[in-house]
mmCIF file of the N, C-alpha and C atoms, coordinates in Angstrom:
data_MODEL
# 
_entry.id   MODEL 
# 
loop_
_atom_site.group_PDB 
_atom_site.id 
_atom_site.type_symbol 
_atom_site.label_atom_id 
_atom_site.label_alt_id 
_atom_site.label_comp_id 
_atom_site.label_asym_id 
_atom_site.label_entity_id 
_atom_site.label_seq_id 
_atom_site.pdbx_PDB_ins_code 
_atom_site.Cartn_x 
_atom_site.Cartn_y 
_atom_site.Cartn_z 
_atom_site.occupancy 
_atom_site.B_iso_or_equiv 
_atom_site.pdbx_formal_charge 
_atom_site.auth_seq_id 
_atom_site.auth_comp_id 
_atom_site.auth_asym_id 
_atom_site.auth_atom_id 
_atom_site.pdbx_PDB_model_num 
ATOM 1   N N  . MET A 1 1  ? 206.465 96.069 111.122 1.00 0.00 ? 1  MET A N  1 
ATOM 2   C CA . MET A 1 1  ? 205.315 96.140 111.989 1.00 0.00 ? 1  MET A CA 1 
ATOM 3   C C  . MET A 1 1  ? 205.176 94.822 112.741 1.00 0.00 ? 1  MET A C  1 
ATOM 4   N N  . PRO A 1 2  ? 205.033 94.873 114.054 1.00 0.00 ? 2  PRO A N  1 
ATOM 5   C CA . PRO A 1 2  ? 204.928 93.636 114.838 1.00 0.00 ? 2  PRO A CA 1 
ATOM 6   C C  . PRO A 1 2  ? 203.664 92.848 114.501 1.00 0.00 ? 2  PRO A C  1 
ATOM 7   N N  . MET A 1 3  ? 203.723 91.557 114.775 1.00 0.00 ? 3  MET A N  1 
ATOM 8   C CA . MET A 1 3  ? 202.590 90.667 114.566 1.00 0.00 ? 3  MET A CA 1 
ATOM 9   C C  . MET A 1 3  ? 201.808 90.574 115.874 1.00 0.00 ? 3  MET A C  1 
ATOM 10  N N  . ASP A 1 4  ? 200.485 90.712 115.827 1.00 0.00 ? 4  ASP A N  1 
ATOM 11  C CA . ASP A 1 4  ? 199.731 90.642 117.067 1.00 0.00 ? 4  ASP A CA 1 
ATOM 12  C C  . ASP A 1 4  ? 199.361 89.192 117.411 1.00 0.00 ? 4  ASP A C  1 
ATOM 13  N N  . ALA A 1 5  ? 198.957 88.989 118.648 1.00 0.00 ? 5  ALA A N  1 
ATOM 14  C CA . ALA A 1 5  ? 198.688 87.649 119.168 1.00 0.00 ? 5  ALA A CA 1 
ATOM 15  C C  . ALA A 1 5  ? 197.603 86.934 118.372 1.00 0.00 ? 5  ALA A C  1 
ATOM 16  N N  . SER A 1 6  ? 196.593 87.656 117.930 1.00 0.00 ? 6  SER A N  1 
ATOM 17  C CA . SER A 1 6  ? 195.508 87.012 117.182 1.00 0.00 ? 6  SER A CA 1 
ATOM 18  C C  . SER A 1 6  ? 196.002 86.475 115.836 1.00 0.00 ? 6  SER A C  1 
ATOM 19  N N  . GLU A 1 7  ? 196.948 87.169 115.222 1.00 0.00 ? 7  GLU A N  1 
ATOM 20  C CA . GLU A 1 7  ? 197.518 86.697 113.953 1.00 0.00 ? 7  GLU A CA 1 
ATOM 21  C C  . GLU A 1 7  ? 198.385 85.462 114.182 1.00 0.00 ? 7  GLU A C  1 
ATOM 22  N N  . ILE A 1 8  ? 199.139 85.445 115.271 1.00 0.00 ? 8  ILE A N  1 
ATOM 23  C CA . ILE A 1 8  ? 199.944 84.259 115.607 1.00 0.00 ? 8  ILE A CA 1 
ATOM 24  C C  . ILE A 1 8  ? 199.013 83.065 115.785 1.00 0.00 ? 8  ILE A C  1 
ATOM 25  N N  . GLU A 1 9  ? 197.957 83.250 116.565 1.00 0.00 ? 9  GLU A N  1 
ATOM 26  C CA . GLU A 1 9  ? 197.012 82.157 116.817 1.00 0.00 ? 9  GLU A CA 1 
ATOM 27  C C  . GLU A 1 9  ? 196.332 81.712 115.519 1.00 0.00 ? 9  GLU A C  1 
ATOM 28  N N  . ARG A 1 10 ? 195.923 82.650 114.678 1.00 0.00 ? 10 ARG A N  1 
ATOM 29  C CA . ARG A 1 10 ? 195.270 82.309 113.412 1.00 0.00 ? 10 ARG A CA 1 
ATOM 30  C C  . ARG A 1 10 ? 196.170 81.443 112.535 1.00 0.00 ? 10 ARG A C  1 
ATOM 31  N N  . ARG A 1 11 ? 197.432 81.815 112.442 1.00 0.00 ? 11 ARG A N  1 
ATOM 32  C CA . ARG A 1 11 ? 198.362 81.056 111.599 1.00 0.00 ? 11 ARG A CA 1 
ATOM 33  C C  . ARG A 1 11 ? 198.608 79.653 112.152 1.00 0.00 ? 11 ARG A C  1 
ATOM 34  N N  . ILE A 1 12 ? 198.762 79.548 113.465 1.00 0.00 ? 12 ILE A N  1 
ATOM 35  C CA . ILE A 1 12 ? 198.976 78.224 114.065 1.00 0.00 ? 12 ILE A CA 1 
ATOM 36  C C  . ILE A 1 12 ? 197.732 77.360 113.865 1.00 0.00 ? 12 ILE A C  1 
ATOM 37  N N  . LYS A 1 13 ? 196.552 77.925 114.077 1.00 0.00 ? 13 LYS A N  1 
ATOM 38  C CA . LYS A 1 13 ? 195.289 77.187 113.905 1.00 0.00 ? 13 LYS A CA 1 
ATOM 39  C C  . LYS A 1 13 ? 195.098 76.732 112.460 1.00 0.00 ? 13 LYS A C  1 
ATOM 40  N N  . THR A 1 14 ? 195.540 77.539 111.510 1.00 0.00 ? 14 THR A N  1 
ATOM 41  C CA . THR A 1 14 ? 195.435 77.160 110.103 1.00 0.00 ? 14 THR A CA 1 
ATOM 42  C C  . THR A 1 14 ? 196.264 75.909 109.826 1.00 0.00 ? 14 THR A C  1 
ATOM 43  N N  . ALA A 1 15 ? 197.462 75.852 110.379 1.00 0.00 ? 15 ALA A N  1 
ATOM 44  C CA . ALA A 1 15 ? 198.358 74.718 110.153 1.00 0.00 ? 15 ALA A CA 1 
ATOM 45  C C  . ALA A 1 15 ? 198.025 73.527 111.048 1.00 0.00 ? 15 ALA A C  1 
ATOM 46  N N  . LEU A 1 16 ? 197.563 73.804 112.260 1.00 0.00 ? 16 LEU A N  1 
ATOM 47  C CA . LEU A 1 16 ? 197.266 72.762 113.249 1.00 0.00 ? 16 LEU A CA 1 
ATOM 48  C C  . LEU A 1 16 ? 195.842 72.992 113.772 1.00 0.00 ? 16 LEU A C  1 
ATOM 49  N N  . PRO A 1 17 ? 194.820 72.604 112.987 1.00 0.00 ? 17 PRO A N  1 
ATOM 50  C CA . PRO A 1 17 ? 193.440 72.955 113.336 1.00 0.00 ? 17 PRO A CA 1 
ATOM 51  C C  . PRO A 1 17 ? 192.974 72.461 114.704 1.00 0.00 ? 17 PRO A C  1 
ATOM 52  N N  . ASP A 1 18 ? 193.551 71.372 115.199 1.00 0.00 ? 18 ASP A N  1 
ATOM 53  C CA . ASP A 1 18 ? 193.123 70.834 116.496 1.00 0.00 ? 18 ASP A CA 1 
ATOM 54  C C  . ASP A 1 18 ? 193.849 71.473 117.681 1.00 0.00 ? 18 ASP A C  1 
ATOM 55  N N  . ALA A 1 19 ? 194.736 72.401 117.404 1.00 0.00 ? 19 ALA A N  1 
ATOM 56  C CA . ALA A 1 19 ? 195.608 72.944 118.455 1.00 0.00 ? 19 ALA A CA 1 
ATOM 57  C C  . ALA A 1 19 ? 194.842 73.726 119.523 1.00 0.00 ? 19 ALA A C  1 
ATOM 58  N N  . GLU A 1 20 ? 195.274 73.508 120.764 1.00 0.00 ? 20 GLU A N  1 
ATOM 59  C CA . GLU A 1 20 ? 194.876 74.358 121.885 1.00 0.00 ? 20 GLU A CA 1 
ATOM 60  C C  . GLU A 1 20 ? 196.028 75.345 122.055 1.00 0.00 ? 20 GLU A C  1 
ATOM 61  N N  . ILE A 1 21 ? 195.736 76.630 122.014 1.00 0.00 ? 21 ILE A N  1 
ATOM 62  C CA . ILE A 1 21 ? 196.791 77.645 121.985 1.00 0.00 ? 21 ILE A CA 1 
ATOM 63  C C  . ILE A 1 21 ? 196.552 78.681 123.069 1.00 0.00 ? 21 ILE A C  1 
ATOM 64  N N  . GLU A 1 22 ? 197.623 78.989 123.798 1.00 0.00 ? 22 GLU A N  1 
ATOM 65  C CA . GLU A 1 22 ? 197.596 80.097 124.758 1.00 0.00 ? 22 GLU A CA 1 
ATOM 66  C C  . GLU A 1 22 ? 198.782 80.993 124.432 1.00 0.00 ? 22 GLU A C  1 
ATOM 67  N N  . ILE A 1 23 ? 198.513 82.266 124.192 1.00 0.00 ? 23 ILE A N  1 
ATOM 68  C CA . ILE A 1 23 ? 199.578 83.207 123.834 1.00 0.00 ? 23 ILE A CA 1 
ATOM 69  C C  . ILE A 1 23 ? 199.625 84.326 124.861 1.00 0.00 ? 23 ILE A C  1 
ATOM 70  N N  . ARG A 1 24 ? 200.841 84.652 125.307 1.00 0.00 ? 24 ARG A N  1 
ATOM 71  C CA . ARG A 1 24 ? 201.050 85.732 126.275 1.00 0.00 ? 24 ARG A CA 1 
ATOM 72  C C  . ARG A 1 24 ? 202.046 86.728 125.697 1.00 0.00 ? 24 ARG A C  1 
ATOM 73  N N  . ASP A 1 25 ? 201.736 88.011 125.835 1.00 0.00 ? 25 ASP A N  1 
ATOM 74  C CA . ASP A 1 25 ? 202.644 89.089 125.427 1.00 0.00 ? 25 ASP A CA 1 
ATOM 75  C C  . ASP A 1 25 ? 203.581 89.329 126.611 1.00 0.00 ? 25 ASP A C  1 
ATOM 76  N N  . LEU A 1 26 ? 204.829 88.943 126.487 1.00 0.00 ? 26 LEU A N  1 
ATOM 77  C CA . LEU A 1 26 ? 205.765 88.958 127.607 1.00 0.00 ? 26 LEU A CA 1 
ATOM 78  C C  . LEU A 1 26 ? 206.198 90.350 128.035 1.00 0.00 ? 26 LEU A C  1 
ATOM 79  N N  . ALA A 1 27 ? 206.323 91.257 127.086 1.00 0.00 ? 27 ALA A N  1 
ATOM 80  C CA . ALA A 1 27 ? 206.869 92.575 127.406 1.00 0.00 ? 27 ALA A CA 1 
ATOM 81  C C  . ALA A 1 27 ? 205.845 93.696 127.231 1.00 0.00 ? 27 ALA A C  1 
ATOM 82  N N  . GLY A 1 28 ? 204.649 93.367 126.781 1.00 0.00 ? 28 GLY A N  1 
ATOM 83  C CA . GLY A 1 28 ? 203.639 94.390 126.540 1.00 0.00 ? 28 GLY A CA 1 
ATOM 84  C C  . GLY A 1 28 ? 203.923 95.248 125.322 1.00 0.00 ? 28 GLY A C  1 
ATOM 85  N N  . ASP A 1 29 ? 204.850 94.774 124.482 1.00 0.00 ? 29 ASP A N  1 
ATOM 86  C CA . ASP A 1 29 ? 205.242 95.576 123.317 1.00 0.00 ? 29 ASP A CA 1 
ATOM 87  C C  . ASP A 1 29 ? 204.766 94.988 121.988 1.00 0.00 ? 29 ASP A C  1 
ATOM 88  N N  . GLY A 1 30 ? 204.027 93.877 122.048 1.00 0.00 ? 30 GLY A N  1 
ATOM 89  C CA . GLY A 1 30 ? 203.560 93.243 120.818 1.00 0.00 ? 30 GLY A CA 1 
ATOM 90  C C  . GLY A 1 30 ? 204.669 92.644 119.990 1.00 0.00 ? 30 GLY A C  1 
ATOM 91  N N  . ASP A 1 31 ? 205.806 92.407 120.595 1.00 0.00 ? 31 ASP A N  1 
ATOM 92  C CA . ASP A 1 31 ? 206.977 91.916 119.867 1.00 0.00 ? 31 ASP A CA 1 
ATOM 93  C C  . ASP A 1 31 ? 207.623 90.695 120.511 1.00 0.00 ? 31 ASP A C  1 
ATOM 94  N N  . HIS A 1 32 ? 207.279 90.429 121.769 1.00 0.00 ? 32 HIS A N  1 
ATOM 95  C CA . HIS A 1 32 ? 207.874 89.318 122.523 1.00 0.00 ? 32 HIS A CA 1 
ATOM 96  C C  . HIS A 1 32 ? 206.740 88.494 123.135 1.00 0.00 ? 32 HIS A C  1 
ATOM 97  N N  . TYR A 1 33 ? 206.561 87.275 122.613 1.00 0.00 ? 33 TYR A N  1 
ATOM 98  C CA . TYR A 1 33 ? 205.455 86.432 123.035 1.00 0.00 ? 33 TYR A CA 1 
ATOM 99  C C  . TYR A 1 33 ? 205.951 85.106 123.590 1.00 0.00 ? 33 TYR A C  1 
ATOM 100 N N  . ALA A 1 34 ? 205.079 84.486 124.383 1.00 0.00 ? 34 ALA A N  1 
ATOM 101 C CA . ALA A 1 34 ? 205.245 83.093 124.788 1.00 0.00 ? 34 ALA A CA 1 
ATOM 102 C C  . ALA A 1 34 ? 203.978 82.378 124.352 1.00 0.00 ? 34 ALA A C  1 
ATOM 103 N N  . ALA A 1 35 ? 204.124 81.178 123.833 1.00 0.00 ? 35 ALA A N  1 
ATOM 104 C CA . ALA A 1 35 ? 202.966 80.411 123.383 1.00 0.00 ? 35 ALA A CA 1 
ATOM 105 C C  . ALA A 1 35 ? 203.059 78.989 123.907 1.00 0.00 ? 35 ALA A C  1 
ATOM 106 N N  . THR A 1 36 ? 201.925 78.492 124.374 1.00 0.00 ? 36 THR A N  1 
ATOM 107 C CA . THR A 1 36 ? 201.769 77.088 124.717 1.00 0.00 ? 36 THR A CA 1 
ATOM 108 C C  . THR A 1 36 ? 200.840 76.503 123.666 1.00 0.00 ? 36 THR A C  1 
ATOM 109 N N  . VAL A 1 37 ? 201.311 75.460 122.996 1.00 0.00 ? 37 VAL A N  1 
ATOM 110 C CA . VAL A 1 37 ? 200.538 74.859 121.912 1.00 0.00 ? 37 VAL A CA 1 
ATOM 111 C C  . VAL A 1 37 ? 200.455 73.360 122.146 1.00 0.00 ? 37 VAL A C  1 
ATOM 112 N N  . LYS A 1 38 ? 199.223 72.842 122.185 1.00 0.00 ? 38 LYS A N  1 
ATOM 113 C CA . LYS A 1 38 ? 198.997 71.403 122.303 1.00 0.00 ? 38 LYS A CA 1 
ATOM 114 C C  . LYS A 1 38 ? 198.260 70.942 121.062 1.00 0.00 ? 38 LYS A C  1 
ATOM 115 N N  . SER A 1 39 ? 198.782 69.886 120.443 1.00 0.00 ? 39 SER A N  1 
ATOM 116 C CA . SER A 1 39 ? 198.167 69.353 119.231 1.00 0.00 ? 39 SER A CA 1 
ATOM 117 C C  . SER A 1 39 ? 198.441 67.862 119.144 1.00 0.00 ? 39 SER A C  1 
ATOM 118 N N  . GLU A 1 40 ? 197.452 67.129 118.682 1.00 0.00 ? 40 GLU A N  1 
ATOM 119 C CA . GLU A 1 40 ? 197.630 65.687 118.466 1.00 0.00 ? 40 GLU A CA 1 
ATOM 120 C C  . GLU A 1 40 ? 198.715 65.449 117.416 1.00 0.00 ? 40 GLU A C  1 
ATOM 121 N N  . GLN A 1 41 ? 198.918 66.398 116.514 1.00 0.00 ? 41 GLN A N  1 
ATOM 122 C CA . GLN A 1 41 ? 199.945 66.246 115.475 1.00 0.00 ? 41 GLN A CA 1 
ATOM 123 C C  . GLN A 1 41 ? 201.359 66.198 116.061 1.00 0.00 ? 41 GLN A C  1 
ATOM 124 N N  . PHE A 1 42 ? 201.518 66.578 117.330 1.00 0.00 ? 42 PHE A N  1 
ATOM 125 C CA . PHE A 1 42 ? 202.828 66.535 117.983 1.00 0.00 ? 42 PHE A CA 1 
ATOM 126 C C  . PHE A 1 42 ? 203.162 65.146 118.519 1.00 0.00 ? 42 PHE A C  1 
ATOM 127 N N  . ARG A 1 43 ? 202.154 64.289 118.663 1.00 0.00 ? 43 ARG A N  1 
ATOM 128 C CA . ARG A 1 43 ? 202.380 62.976 119.267 1.00 0.00 ? 43 ARG A CA 1 
ATOM 129 C C  . ARG A 1 43 ? 203.414 62.193 118.467 1.00 0.00 ? 43 ARG A C  1 
ATOM 130 N N  . GLY A 1 44 ? 204.410 61.656 119.167 1.00 0.00 ? 44 GLY A N  1 
ATOM 131 C CA . GLY A 1 44 ? 205.459 60.857 118.534 1.00 0.00 ? 44 GLY A CA 1 
ATOM 132 C C  . GLY A 1 44 ? 206.582 61.676 117.920 1.00 0.00 ? 44 GLY A C  1 
ATOM 133 N N  . LYS A 1 45 ? 206.479 62.995 117.999 1.00 0.00 ? 45 LYS A N  1 
ATOM 134 C CA . LYS A 1 45 ? 207.522 63.865 117.441 1.00 0.00 ? 45 LYS A CA 1 
ATOM 135 C C  . LYS A 1 45 ? 208.415 64.389 118.561 1.00 0.00 ? 45 LYS A C  1 
ATOM 136 N N  . THR A 1 46 ? 209.652 64.671 118.212 1.00 0.00 ? 46 THR A N  1 
ATOM 137 C CA . THR A 1 46 ? 210.570 65.280 119.180 1.00 0.00 ? 46 THR A CA 1 
ATOM 138 C C  . THR A 1 46 ? 210.147 66.726 119.420 1.00 0.00 ? 46 THR A C  1 
ATOM 139 N N  . ARG A 1 47 ? 210.666 67.318 120.471 1.00 0.00 ? 47 ARG A N  1 
ATOM 140 C CA . ARG A 1 47 ? 210.372 68.724 120.768 1.00 0.00 ? 47 ARG A CA 1 
ATOM 141 C C  . ARG A 1 47 ? 210.798 69.617 119.604 1.00 0.00 ? 47 ARG A C  1 
ATOM 142 N N  . VAL A 1 48 ? 211.956 69.319 119.017 1.00 0.00 ? 48 VAL A N  1 
ATOM 143 C CA . VAL A 1 48 ? 212.442 70.108 117.876 1.00 0.00 ? 48 VAL A CA 1 
ATOM 144 C C  . VAL A 1 48 ? 211.466 70.001 116.710 1.00 0.00 ? 48 VAL A C  1 
ATOM 145 N N  . GLN A 1 49 ? 210.975 68.803 116.418 1.00 0.00 ? 49 GLN A N  1 
ATOM 146 C CA . GLN A 1 49 ? 210.015 68.630 115.327 1.00 0.00 ? 49 GLN A CA 1 
ATOM 147 C C  . GLN A 1 49 ? 208.709 69.365 115.613 1.00 0.00 ? 49 GLN A C  1 
ATOM 148 N N  . GLN A 1 50 ? 208.276 69.352 116.869 1.00 0.00 ? 50 GLN A N  1 
ATOM 149 C CA . GLN A 1 50 ? 207.065 70.076 117.255 1.00 0.00 ? 50 GLN A CA 1 
ATOM 150 C C  . GLN A 1 50 ? 207.244 71.574 117.008 1.00 0.00 ? 50 GLN A C  1 
ATOM 151 N N  . HIS A 1 51 ? 208.381 72.104 117.426 1.00 0.00 ? 51 HIS A N  1 
ATOM 152 C CA . HIS A 1 51 ? 208.652 73.532 117.243 1.00 0.00 ? 51 HIS A CA 1 
ATOM 153 C C  . HIS A 1 51 ? 208.748 73.873 115.756 1.00 0.00 ? 51 HIS A C  1 
ATOM 154 N N  . GLN A 1 52 ? 209.327 72.978 114.971 1.00 0.00 ? 52 GLN A N  1 
ATOM 155 C CA . GLN A 1 52 ? 209.425 73.223 113.533 1.00 0.00 ? 52 GLN A CA 1 
ATOM 156 C C  . GLN A 1 52 ? 208.047 73.343 112.896 1.00 0.00 ? 52 GLN A C  1 
ATOM 157 N N  . LEU A 1 53 ? 207.083 72.544 113.356 1.00 0.00 ? 53 LEU A N  1 
ATOM 158 C CA . LEU A 1 53 ? 205.715 72.645 112.839 1.00 0.00 ? 53 LEU A CA 1 
ATOM 159 C C  . LEU A 1 53 ? 205.115 74.015 113.140 1.00 0.00 ? 53 LEU A C  1 
ATOM 160 N N  . VAL A 1 54 ? 205.364 74.519 114.345 1.00 0.00 ? 54 VAL A N  1 
ATOM 161 C CA . VAL A 1 54 ? 204.837 75.835 114.716 1.00 0.00 ? 54 VAL A CA 1 
ATOM 162 C C  . VAL A 1 54 ? 205.543 76.929 113.909 1.00 0.00 ? 54 VAL A C  1 
ATOM 163 N N  . TYR A 1 55 ? 206.858 76.847 113.807 1.00 0.00 ? 55 TYR A N  1 
ATOM 164 C CA . TYR A 1 55 ? 207.593 77.863 113.034 1.00 0.00 ? 55 TYR A CA 1 
ATOM 165 C C  . TYR A 1 55 ? 207.147 77.868 111.567 1.00 0.00 ? 55 TYR A C  1 
ATOM 166 N N  . ALA A 1 56 ? 206.893 76.687 111.006 1.00 0.00 ? 56 ALA A N  1 
ATOM 167 C CA . ALA A 1 56 ? 206.420 76.612 109.616 1.00 0.00 ? 56 ALA A CA 1 
ATOM 168 C C  . ALA A 1 56 ? 205.071 77.310 109.479 1.00 0.00 ? 56 ALA A C  1 
ATOM 169 N N  . ALA A 1 57 ? 204.232 77.192 110.499 1.00 0.00 ? 57 ALA A N  1 
ATOM 170 C CA . ALA A 1 57 ? 202.917 77.842 110.477 1.00 0.00 ? 57 ALA A CA 1 
ATOM 171 C C  . ALA A 1 57 ? 203.046 79.364 110.446 1.00 0.00 ? 57 ALA A C  1 
ATOM 172 N N  . LEU A 1 58 ? 204.146 79.879 110.968 1.00 0.00 ? 58 LEU A N  1 
ATOM 173 C CA . LEU A 1 58 ? 204.353 81.331 111.020 1.00 0.00 ? 58 LEU A CA 1 
ATOM 174 C C  . LEU A 1 58 ? 204.910 81.880 109.712 1.00 0.00 ? 58 LEU A C  1 
ATOM 175 N N  . GLN A 1 59 ? 205.069 81.015 108.734 1.00 0.00 ? 59 GLN A N  1 
ATOM 176 C CA . GLN A 1 59 ? 205.376 81.390 107.349 1.00 0.00 ? 59 GLN A CA 1 
ATOM 177 C C  . GLN A 1 59 ? 206.600 82.285 107.204 1.00 0.00 ? 59 GLN A C  1 
ATOM 178 N N  . GLY A 1 60 ? 207.656 81.947 107.924 1.00 0.00 ? 60 GLY A N  1 
ATOM 179 C CA . GLY A 1 60 ? 208.910 82.673 107.754 1.00 0.00 ? 60 GLY A CA 1 
ATOM 180 C C  . GLY A 1 60 ? 208.987 84.022 108.437 1.00 0.00 ? 60 GLY A C  1 
ATOM 181 N N  . ASP A 1 61 ? 207.979 84.384 109.241 1.00 0.00 ? 61 ASP A N  1 
ATOM 182 C CA . ASP A 1 61 ? 208.004 85.690 109.908 1.00 0.00 ? 61 ASP A CA 1 
ATOM 183 C C  . ASP A 1 61 ? 208.748 85.678 111.241 1.00 0.00 ? 61 ASP A C  1 
ATOM 184 N N  . MET A 1 62 ? 209.210 84.512 111.696 1.00 0.00 ? 62 MET A N  1 
ATOM 185 C CA . MET A 1 62 ? 209.994 84.452 112.920 1.00 0.00 ? 62 MET A CA 1 
ATOM 186 C C  . MET A 1 62 ? 211.286 85.231 112.722 1.00 0.00 ? 62 MET A C  1 
ATOM 187 N N  . GLY A 1 63 ? 211.572 86.144 113.617 1.00 0.00 ? 63 GLY A N  1 
ATOM 188 C CA . GLY A 1 63 ? 212.769 86.965 113.489 1.00 0.00 ? 63 GLY A CA 1 
ATOM 189 C C  . GLY A 1 63 ? 212.545 88.227 112.668 1.00 0.00 ? 63 GLY A C  1 
ATOM 190 N N  . GLY A 1 64 ? 211.372 88.332 112.042 1.00 0.00 ? 64 GLY A N  1 
ATOM 191 C CA . GLY A 1 64 ? 211.023 89.528 111.277 1.00 0.00 ? 64 GLY A CA 1 
ATOM 192 C C  . GLY A 1 64 ? 209.873 90.244 111.963 1.00 0.00 ? 64 GLY A C  1 
ATOM 193 N N  . ALA A 1 65 ? 208.656 90.041 111.422 1.00 0.00 ? 65 ALA A N  1 
ATOM 194 C CA . ALA A 1 65 ? 207.464 90.648 112.023 1.00 0.00 ? 65 ALA A CA 1 
ATOM 195 C C  . ALA A 1 65 ? 207.239 90.119 113.435 1.00 0.00 ? 65 ALA A C  1 
ATOM 196 N N  . LEU A 1 66 ? 207.690 88.900 113.670 1.00 0.00 ? 66 LEU A N  1 
ATOM 197 C CA . LEU A 1 66 ? 207.603 88.300 115.004 1.00 0.00 ? 66 LEU A CA 1 
ATOM 198 C C  . LEU A 1 66 ? 209.009 88.171 115.549 1.00 0.00 ? 66 LEU A C  1 
ATOM 199 N N  . HIS A 1 67 ? 209.376 89.058 116.471 1.00 0.00 ? 67 HIS A N  1 
ATOM 200 C CA . HIS A 1 67 ? 210.747 89.134 116.947 1.00 0.00 ? 67 HIS A CA 1 
ATOM 201 C C  . HIS A 1 67 ? 211.123 87.950 117.838 1.00 0.00 ? 67 HIS A C  1 
ATOM 202 N N  . ALA A 1 68 ? 210.265 87.618 118.823 1.00 0.00 ? 68 ALA A N  1 
ATOM 203 C CA . ALA A 1 68 ? 210.614 86.554 119.772 1.00 0.00 ? 68 ALA A CA 1 
ATOM 204 C C  . ALA A 1 68 ? 209.370 85.777 120.159 1.00 0.00 ? 68 ALA A C  1 
ATOM 205 N N  . LEU A 1 69 ? 209.513 84.436 120.155 1.00 0.00 ? 69 LEU A N  1 
ATOM 206 C CA . LEU A 1 69 ? 208.429 83.564 120.566 1.00 0.00 ? 69 LEU A CA 1 
ATOM 207 C C  . LEU A 1 69 ? 209.003 82.414 121.382 1.00 0.00 ? 69 LEU A C  1 
ATOM 208 N N  . ALA A 1 70 ? 208.710 82.411 122.671 1.00 0.00 ? 70 ALA A N  1 
ATOM 209 C CA . ALA A 1 70 ? 209.103 81.287 123.541 1.00 0.00 ? 70 ALA A CA 1 
ATOM 210 C C  . ALA A 1 70 ? 208.004 80.241 123.417 1.00 0.00 ? 70 ALA A C  1 
ATOM 211 N N  . LEU A 1 71 ? 208.383 79.023 123.041 1.00 0.00 ? 71 LEU A N  1 
ATOM 212 C CA . LEU A 1 71 ? 207.404 77.970 122.774 1.00 0.00 ? 71 LEU A CA 1 
ATOM 213 C C  . LEU A 1 71 ? 207.425 76.868 123.809 1.00 0.00 ? 71 LEU A C  1 
ATOM 214 N N  . GLN A 1 72 ? 206.247 76.410 124.177 1.00 0.00 ? 72 GLN A N  1 
ATOM 215 C CA . GLN A 1 72 ? 206.070 75.159 124.913 1.00 0.00 ? 72 GLN A CA 1 
ATOM 216 C C  . GLN A 1 72 ? 205.088 74.356 124.082 1.00 0.00 ? 72 GLN A C  1 
ATOM 217 N N  . THR A 1 73 ? 205.489 73.168 123.658 1.00 0.00 ? 73 THR A N  1 
ATOM 218 C CA . THR A 1 73 ? 204.629 72.336 122.825 1.00 0.00 ? 73 THR A CA 1 
ATOM 219 C C  . THR A 1 73 ? 204.496 70.955 123.429 1.00 0.00 ? 73 THR A C  1 
ATOM 220 N N  . SER A 1 74 ? 203.335 70.329 123.161 1.00 0.00 ? 74 SER A N  1 
ATOM 221 C CA . SER A 1 74 ? 203.116 68.954 123.613 1.00 0.00 ? 74 SER A CA 1 
ATOM 222 C C  . SER A 1 74 ? 201.846 68.431 122.969 1.00 0.00 ? 74 SER A C  1 
ATOM 223 N N  . PRO A 1 75 ? 201.712 67.086 122.929 1.00 0.00 ? 75 PRO A N  1 
ATOM 224 C CA . PRO A 1 75 ? 200.414 66.544 122.538 1.00 0.00 ? 75 PRO A CA 1 
ATOM 225 C C  . PRO A 1 75 ? 199.432 66.758 123.683 1.00 0.00 ? 75 PRO A C  1 
ATOM 226 N N  . PRO A 1 76 ? 198.129 66.673 123.414 1.00 0.00 ? 76 PRO A N  1 
ATOM 227 C CA . PRO A 1 76 ? 197.155 66.831 124.498 1.00 0.00 ? 76 PRO A CA 1 
ATOM 228 C C  . PRO A 1 76 ? 197.332 65.728 125.546 1.00 0.00 ? 76 PRO A C  1 
ATOM 229 N N  . ASP A 1 77 ? 196.881 66.015 126.748 1.00 0.00 ? 77 ASP A N  1 
ATOM 230 C CA . ASP A 1 77 ? 196.971 65.026 127.833 1.00 0.00 ? 77 ASP A CA 1 
ATOM 231 C C  . ASP A 1 77 ? 196.120 63.812 127.540 1.00 0.00 ? 77 ASP A C  1 
# 
């Protein structure tokens, strides 16, 4: 069963409480999303480390309940 956008946002917010999150359903199928995530916890981290924090928040469901997630991450402006 696909993961809906509100569940993706809830999990990211749990791991990164200060995060500003925007999620878009790319295909309208509830299976392919794009997310923009800004968090102070990303400051000083590489892009790969930032993405790893988001993937960890998804608790191993990447590639399973969540088929595809295009990520853009950064610290706040």
